[in-house]
C-alpha positions as CSV (number, residue, x, y, z in Angstrom):
1,X,63.8,7.4,9.6
2,X,62.7,10.1,12.1
3,X,64.3,12.6,9.7
4,X,61.8,11.8,7.1
5,X,59.0,11.8,9.5
6,X,60.0,15.4,10.7
7,X,60.1,16.5,7.1
8,X,56.6,15.1,6.5
9,X,55.2,16.8,9.4
10,X,56.9,20.1,8.7
11,X,55.4,20.0,5.1
12,X,52.0,19.1,6.6
13,X,52.1,21.9,9.1
14,X,53.1,24.3,6.3
15,X,50.1,23.2,4.2
16,X,47.8,23.8,7.1
17,X,49.4,27.2,8.0
18,X,48.9,28.3,4.2
19,X,45.3,27.1,4.2
20,X,44.4,28.6,7.6
21,X,46.2,32.0,6.5
22,X,44.2,32.2,3.3
23,X,40.9,31.7,5.5
24,X,41.4,33.9,8.5
25,X,45.0,35.2,8.7
26,X,46.2,33.9,11.9
27,X,49.5,34.9,13.6
28,X,52.5,33.2,11.9
29,X,53.9,31.9,15.2
30,X,50.8,29.7,15.9
31,X,52.7,26.6,15.3
32,X,56.1,26.8,16.9
33,X,59.0,25.2,14.9
34,X,60.9,23.1,17.5
């Protein structure tokens, strides 16, 4: 169950990273992958 939640948050963070990168190009390491 936690595995699915981790995948969900990983995809969500990926979308947020993509949207923010199209707006202002932040460093790619702004969200650490633990």
